[in-house]
C-alpha positions as CSV (number, residue, x, y, z in Angstrom):
1,M,-3.4,-22.2,13.6
2,R,-3.7,-22.9,17.3
3,A,-3.6,-20.0,19.9
4,G,0.0,-19.2,20.7
5,E,1.4,-21.0,17.6
6,R,4.0,-19.1,15.6
7,D,2.7,-17.4,12.5
8,T,4.3,-19.4,9.6
9,L,2.8,-17.2,7.0
10,G,6.0,-15.1,7.1
11,G,5.0,-11.6,6.0
12,A,1.5,-12.3,4.7
13,P,0.1,-9.0,6.1
14,A,2.4,-6.9,3.9
15,R,1.6,-9.0,0.8
16,M,-2.2,-8.9,1.5
17,A,-2.0,-5.1,1.8
18,A,-0.7,-4.9,-1.7
19,V,-4.1,-6.1,-3.1
20,P,-7.1,-3.7,-2.7
21,R,-8.8,-4.2,0.7
22,R,-12.2,-5.1,-0.8
23,V,-10.7,-8.1,-2.5
24,W,-9.3,-9.6,0.7
25,Q,-12.4,-8.7,2.7
26,G,-14.5,-10.3,0.0
27,A,-12.6,-13.5,0.7
28,G,-13.3,-13.3,4.5
29,L,-9.9,-11.9,5.3
30,T,-8.6,-8.9,7.2
31,T,-5.5,-7.0,6.1
32,G,-3.8,-7.6,9.4
33,R,-2.3,-10.8,10.5
34,V,-4.2,-13.9,9.4
35,N,-5.3,-13.9,13.0
36,D,-5.9,-16.7,15.5
37,A,-9.4,-15.5,16.2
38,T,-10.5,-15.9,12.6
39,E,-9.1,-19.4,12.3
40,R,-10.4,-20.4,15.7
41,K,-14.0,-19.2,15.5
42,E,-15.0,-18.5,11.9
43,T,-18.1,-20.3,10.6
44,T,-17.6,-23.2,8.3
45,M,-18.9,-21.2,5.3
46,K,-16.5,-18.4,6.0
47,A,-13.6,-20.7,6.4
48,K,-14.4,-22.3,3.1
49,S,-14.7,-18.9,1.5
50,W,-11.2,-18.1,3.0
51,V,-9.6,-21.2,1.5
52,A,-11.5,-21.1,-1.8
53,Y,-10.5,-17.5,-2.5
54,F,-6.9,-18.0,-1.5
55,V,-6.5,-21.2,-3.6
56,S,-8.3,-19.2,-6.3
57,A,-6.2,-16.2,-5.4
58,L,-2.9,-18.0,-4.7
59,A,-3.3,-21.8,-4.8
60,M,-0.7,-20.7,-2.6
61,L,-0.8,-20.0,-1.3
62,I,-8.8,-13.5,-14.1
63,A,-11.2,-11.1,-24.9
64,G,-11.9,-11.7,-28.0
65,C,-9.7,-10.1,-30.6
66,A,-7.5,-7.4,-29.0
67,A,-7.1,-4.0,-30.6
68,T,-3.5,-2.9,-31.1
69,T,-2.8,0.6,-29.8
70,S,0.1,2.9,-30.3
71,P,2.5,2.8,-27.3
72,P,2.5,5.7,-24.9
73,P,5.2,8.4,-25.3
74,G,8.5,7.2,-24.1
75,A,7.5,3.5,-23.9
76,R,9.3,2.5,-27.1
77,A,12.2,0.1,-26.5
78,D,15.3,-0.6,-28.6
79,P,13.8,-2.6,-31.5
80,S,17.0,-4.7,-31.6
81,K,16.8,-5.7,-27.9
82,A,15.4,-9.2,-27.2
83,Q,15.6,-10.1,-23.5
84,I,13.7,-11.2,-20.4
85,T,14.5,-9.9,-16.9
86,V,13.2,-11.6,-13.8
87,L,11.9,-8.9,-11.4
88,Y,10.2,-11.0,-8.8
89,D,10.9,-14.5,-7.4
90,A,11.8,-16.3,-4.2
91,F,15.4,-17.3,-5.1
92,G,18.4,-15.5,-6.4
93,K,21.8,-14.2,-5.5
94,S,22.3,-11.6,-2.8
95,S,21.7,-8.1,-4.2
96,A,19.7,-4.9,-3.7
97,M,16.7,-6.9,-4.9
98,Q,14.4,-8.5,-2.4
99,K,13.3,-12.1,-2.7
100,D,9.6,-13.0,-2.1
101,W,7.1,-15.6,-3.2
102,G,5.6,-14.4,-6.5
103,Y,6.5,-13.7,-10.1
104,A,7.1,-10.8,-12.4
105,A,9.3,-10.3,-15.5
106,L,10.0,-7.6,-18.0
107,I,10.1,-8.8,-21.6
108,E,11.7,-6.6,-24.2
109,Y,11.2,-7.7,-27.8
110,G,10.5,-6.2,-31.2
111,G,10.6,-2.7,-29.8
112,K,8.0,-3.6,-27.1
113,R,8.4,-3.4,-23.3
114,I,6.0,-5.8,-21.7
115,L,5.5,-6.4,-17.9
116,F,4.4,-9.9,-17.2
117,D,2.7,-10.0,-13.8
118,T,3.4,-7.7,-10.8
119,G,4.6,-10.0,-8.1
120,N,3.2,-10.3,-4.6
121,N,3.9,-6.9,-3.0
122,G,4.1,-3.4,-4.6
123,D,6.9,-2.1,-2.4
124,I,9.1,-5.1,-3.3
125,L,8.2,-4.7,-7.0
126,A,9.2,-1.0,-6.8
127,Q,12.5,-1.9,-5.0
128,N,13.4,-4.6,-7.5
129,A,12.6,-2.5,-10.5
130,K,14.7,0.4,-9.1
131,A,17.6,-2.0,-8.4
132,K,17.6,-3.2,-12.1
133,G,17.2,0.4,-13.4
134,I,13.8,-0.5,-14.9
135,D,11.2,2.3,-15.3
136,L,7.7,0.8,-15.1
137,S,6.1,4.1,-16.2
138,K,7.5,3.2,-19.7
139,L,5.7,0.1,-20.8
140,D,3.8,-0.8,-24.0
141,F,1.4,-3.1,-22.1
142,V,1.1,-5.4,-19.2
143,V,0.0,-9.1,-19.1
144,M,-1.6,-10.4,-15.9
145,S,-1.4,-14.2,-16.1
146,H,-4.2,-14.9,-13.5
147,R,-5.9,-13.6,-10.4
148,H,-3.7,-15.1,-7.7
149,G,-2.3,-12.6,-5.1
150,D,1.3,-13.5,-5.7
151,H,1.0,-12.3,-9.3
152,M,-1.2,-9.3,-8.9
153,G,0.0,-8.0,-5.6
154,G,2.0,-5.2,-7.2
155,M,-0.9,-3.9,-9.2
156,A,-1.6,-0.8,-7.0
157,Y,2.0,0.3,-7.3
158,L,2.1,-0.3,-11.0
159,L,-1.0,1.9,-11.5
160,S,0.5,4.6,-9.2
161,V,3.3,5.1,-11.7
162,N,1.6,4.1,-14.9
163,P,-2.2,4.6,-14.5
164,K,-3.2,4.4,-18.2
165,V,-1.1,1.4,-19.3
166,K,-3.0,-1.3,-21.2
167,I,-3.4,-4.4,-19.1
168,Y,-4.4,-7.7,-20.7
169,A,-6.0,-10.1,-18.2
170,P,-8.1,-13.3,-18.4
171,K,-11.8,-12.8,-18.8
172,E,-13.8,-14.4,-16.0
173,G,-17.4,-14.0,-14.8
174,F,-17.4,-11.6,-11.9
175,G,-13.6,-11.6,-11.8
176,V,-11.3,-9.1,-10.0
177,Y,-10.3,-7.6,-13.4
178,G,-13.9,-6.8,-14.2
179,G,-16.1,-8.4,-16.8
180,D,-19.4,-8.4,-18.5
181,L,-22.3,-10.8,-19.4
182,P,-25.3,-10.5,-21.7
183,S,-28.4,-10.0,-19.7
184,T,-29.8,-13.2,-21.3
185,F,-27.7,-15.2,-18.8
186,Y,-30.5,-15.2,-16.3
187,R,-34.1,-16.5,-16.6
188,K,-36.9,-14.0,-16.5
189,D,-40.5,-14.1,-15.3
190,A,-42.8,-11.5,-17.0
191,S,-45.6,-12.3,-14.5
192,L,-43.8,-10.4,-11.7
193,P,-44.5,-6.7,-11.1
194,P,-41.8,-4.4,-12.3
195,E,-40.5,-3.6,-8.8
196,Q,-39.7,-7.3,-8.3
197,R,-37.8,-7.7,-11.5
198,Y,-34.2,-6.9,-12.2
199,Y,-33.9,-3.5,-13.9
200,D,-37.7,-3.2,-13.7
201,G,-37.8,-6.0,-16.4
202,A,-35.7,-4.0,-18.9
203,P,-32.1,-4.9,-18.3
204,P,-29.3,-3.6,-20.5
205,A,-28.2,-5.9,-23.3
206,L,-24.7,-6.2,-21.7
207,M,-24.3,-6.1,-18.0
208,R,-20.8,-4.8,-16.9
209,F,-19.1,-5.6,-13.6
210,G,-16.6,-3.6,-11.7
211,A,-12.9,-4.4,-11.2
212,A,-10.9,-4.3,-8.0
213,W,-8.9,-1.4,-9.6
214,P,-11.5,1.1,-10.9
215,G,-10.2,3.2,-13.8
216,A,-7.5,0.7,-14.8
217,N,-7.2,0.1,-18.5
218,F,-8.1,-3.6,-18.7
219,E,-8.6,-5.6,-21.9
220,L,-10.0,-9.0,-21.1
221,I,-9.0,-12.0,-23.1
222,D,-11.0,-15.2,-23.3
223,K,-9.3,-17.0,-26.2
224,T,-5.8,-17.2,-27.7
225,T,-5.1,-13.9,-29.3
226,E,-2.3,-12.1,-31.3
227,I,-2.0,-8.8,-29.5
228,A,0.9,-7.5,-31.6
229,P,2.7,-8.9,-34.6
230,G,4.1,-12.2,-33.5
231,I,3.1,-11.7,-29.9
232,H,0.3,-14.0,-28.7
233,L,-1.6,-14.6,-25.5
234,I,-2.4,-18.2,-24.8
235,A,-5.7,-18.4,-22.9
236,L,-6.5,-21.7,-21.1
237,V,-8.6,-22.9,-18.2
238,S,-7.3,-25.1,-15.4
239,D,-9.0,-28.5,-14.8
240,K,-6.8,-29.2,-11.7
241,P,-8.2,-29.7,-8.2
242,G,-7.9,-26.5,-6.2
243,T,-7.8,-24.3,-9.2
244,L,-10.7,-25.8,-11.2
245,E,-11.9,-23.3,-13.8
246,L,-9.2,-20.8,-13.1
247,R,-8.4,-18.9,-16.3
248,E,-4.7,-18.2,-17.1
249,L,-2.8,-16.3,-19.8
250,S,0.7,-17.1,-21.0
251,L,2.8,-15.0,-23.3
252,A,4.1,-16.6,-26.5
253,I,6.4,-14.8,-28.9
254,N,6.9,-16.2,-32.4
255,T,10.6,-15.5,-33.0
256,P,12.9,-16.5,-35.9
257,D,14.3,-19.2,-33.6
258,G,10.9,-20.5,-32.6
259,M,8.4,-19.9,-29.8
260,V,9.5,-18.1,-26.7
261,I,7.0,-18.8,-23.9
262,V,6.6,-17.0,-20.6
263,V,4.3,-18.6,-18.0
264,G,3.1,-17.3,-14.7
265,C,2.0,-20.4,-12.8
266,S,0.9,-22.9,-15.5
267,H,-2.2,-23.9,-13.6
268,P,-3.8,-25.4,-16.8
269,G,-0.7,-27.5,-17.2
270,I,2.7,-26.5,-18.6
271,D,2.3,-29.3,-21.2
272,K,-1.1,-27.9,-22.4
273,I,0.3,-24.3,-22.6
274,V,3.3,-25.5,-24.7
275,A,0.9,-27.5,-26.9
276,A,-1.2,-24.4,-27.5
277,A,1.9,-22.5,-28.5
278,A,3.0,-25.3,-30.7
279,A,-0.2,-24.9,-32.6
280,I,1.1,-21.5,-33.7
281,N,4.6,-22.7,-34.3
282,P,5.7,-26.2,-33.5
283,R,9.3,-25.2,-32.9
284,I,9.4,-24.5,-29.1
285,H,12.6,-22.6,-28.5
286,F,12.5,-21.3,-24.9
287,V,10.1,-21.7,-21.9
288,A,10.5,-19.5,-18.8
289,G,8.5,-18.9,-15.6
290,G,6.5,-21.1,-13.2
291,F,5.8,-24.6,-14.2
292,H,3.6,-25.3,-11.1
293,L,5.1,-28.6,-10.1
294,V,6.0,-27.4,-6.6
295,V,4.0,-30.1,-4.8
296,S,4.1,-32.8,-7.6
297,N,5.5,-36.2,-6.9
298,D,8.5,-37.6,-8.8
299,Q,6.5,-39.6,-11.3
300,E,4.4,-36.5,-12.3
301,I,7.6,-34.5,-12.6
302,E,9.3,-37.1,-14.7
303,K,6.3,-37.3,-17.0
304,I,6.2,-33.5,-17.6
305,V,9.9,-33.2,-18.1
306,A,9.9,-36.0,-20.6
307,T,7.0,-34.5,-22.4
308,L,8.8,-31.2,-22.8
309,R,11.9,-32.9,-24.1
310,D,10.5,-35.7,-26.2
311,T,7.0,-34.6,-27.4
312,F,7.6,-30.8,-27.8
313,K,11.4,-30.9,-28.4
314,V,11.8,-27.8,-26.2
315,A,15.3,-26.4,-26.8
316,F,15.8,-24.3,-23.6
317,V,14.1,-23.9,-20.3
318,A,14.5,-21.3,-17.5
319,P,12.3,-22.5,-14.7
320,G,11.3,-20.3,-11.7
321,H,8.6,-19.5,-9.2
322,C,6.3,-22.5,-8.5
323,T,8.3,-25.0,-10.6
324,G,9.6,-26.6,-7.4
325,E,12.9,-27.7,-6.1
326,P,12.7,-31.4,-7.3
327,T,11.7,-30.1,-10.7
328,F,14.7,-27.7,-10.8
329,T,16.8,-30.8,-10.3
330,A,15.0,-32.9,-12.8
331,L,15.2,-30.2,-15.5
332,K,18.9,-29.7,-14.9
333,K,19.5,-33.4,-15.2
334,T,17.4,-33.7,-18.4
335,F,18.3,-30.5,-20.2
336,G,21.9,-30.0,-19.0
337,D,23.3,-26.7,-20.2
338,R,20.0,-25.9,-21.9
339,N,18.5,-25.5,-18.5
340,L,19.2,-21.8,-17.6
341,Y,19.4,-20.4,-14.1
342,A,16.5,-18.0,-13.6
343,G,17.1,-16.5,-10.2
344,L,15.8,-13.0,-9.2
345,G,17.5,-10.3,-11.2
346,T,18.7,-12.6,-14.0
347,T,18.4,-11.2,-17.5
348,F,18.2,-13.6,-20.5
349,A,19.4,-12.5,-23.9
350,L,17.2,-14.2,-26.4
351,G,18.4,-15.6,-29.7
352,A,19.6,-18.9,-31.2
353,T,21.3,-19.7,-27.9
354,P,19.6,-17.9,-25.0
355,R,22.1,-16.9,-22.3
356,A,22.0,-15.2,-18.9
357,I,23.6,-11.8,-18.9
358,A,25.5,-10.8,-15.7
359,G,24.4,-7.5,-14.2
360,G,25.8,-5.2,-11.6
361,G,29.0,-7.2,-11.4
362,Q,27.2,-10.3,-10.4
363,H,28.3,-13.8,-11.6
364,I,25.3,-15.6,-13.1
365,P,25.5,-19.3,-12.1
366,A,24.6,-22.2,-14.3
367,A,22.3,-23.7,-11.7
368,M,20.8,-23.1,-8.3
369,D,23.0,-23.5,-5.2
370,E,22.2,-24.1,-1.6
371,R,21.6,-20.4,-0.9
372,D,19.0,-20.3,-3.7
373,F,17.3,-23.3,-2.2
374,E,17.3,-21.8,1.2
375,S,15.5,-18.6,0.1
376,Y,13.1,-20.6,-2.0
377,R,12.2,-22.8,0.9
378,A,11.7,-19.8,3.1
379,A,8.8,-18.6,0.9
380,L,7.0,-21.9,0.7
381,P,5.1,-22.2,4.0
382,L,2.2,-20.0,3.1
383,F,1.7,-21.8,-0.3
384,L,1.9,-25.3,1.2
385,R,-0.3,-24.5,4.2
386,L,-3.1,-23.1,2.1
387,R,-2.7,-26.0,-0.4
388,L,-3.4,-28.4,2.5
389,L,-6.4,-26.4,3.7
390,A,-7.8,-26.5,0.1
391,Q,-7.4,-30.3,-0.1
392,Q,-9.1,-30.7,3.3
393,N,-11.9,-28.4,2.2
394,A,-12.4,-30.3,-1.0
395,A,-12.5,-33.6,0.8
396,G,-15.1,-32.3,3.2
397,D,-17.2,-31.1,0.3
398,A,-17.0,-34.5,-1.4
399,A,-18.0,-36.2,1.8
400,Q,-20.9,-33.9,2.3
401,A,-22.1,-34.4,-1.3
402,A,-21.9,-38.2,-0.8
403,H,-23.9,-38.1,2.4
404,P,-26.2,-35.1,2.3
């Protein structure tokens, strides 16, 4: 950003503040405005760290068999209720809820209340939950899809109202959700004196690493796992430029009507996530969330939409978040009435024919209108700006590697 140029990041300071300070500072950021001085005069290495973390923490703009625990008192939901409520997104009808780039949803199924991601900002998450009459202190567990800021930005607020809730998150080496590694991961040299050896030459068998939220009840997942009867976490790794090696969890519920899948950003590929769910049950009934086609060209969009329809025979879709405007249009054209509007505040009743439930006297439209597109576009500049920086950074690295 040049000196005097208008800040196009539109509210980034508030969103950055929602994530623990150490995380942003570790990326070479301050919690104030993404200031001109930093962009003008940072070293090349720090600038790369800035972009790498944000792409890794937003792109915008991480275990084993899980133990099933009894839900906390008051967390039990109506066992007959089967629905999904969109708590955080950048488009939706005017209401007491606030639009912002990010994603969060409450899933109620089989007597479980599950929060999927926490959005981009804790204050906005709190406001939106209150507007929908949703008590986030009463949850069975939380699923964090990945480590990007627009999905984990509400974590501090969540922990302030529900500090002991079980949180499933992707397992990554030295990730913000914590982690561990066997001490055999590093080479050793017994010829060195003890004072020059790690742990004096006698390391613990398992080395544990801290999380950005000390004391949080994280359970890290590194493979597809059934965490409750019929409720699975799909664990995959991105192989896409900009998010290479990013680990992401998706929620897949095996219902009598088929698999119901909730995705955060689909960085590994929405087609790969659906394929993994189809390995559990080939009948794919409903897919909701971010498909991550927001910057894809028409050919890529058409290929993915055709794959969902023809290869996986997906019955219903409810796209949101980073799916992208052209993809909203393509899905509506392909799926017709089976493409459900998923604006902020929408609640879907699951079942043989999923449908949007009107709430607070609001009419739930069948598709996005111009006001939805306007609010969605307003949230895009930060994502697209950092995406461009990431691509420029990757190109520079490639050139440097080719001509050391």
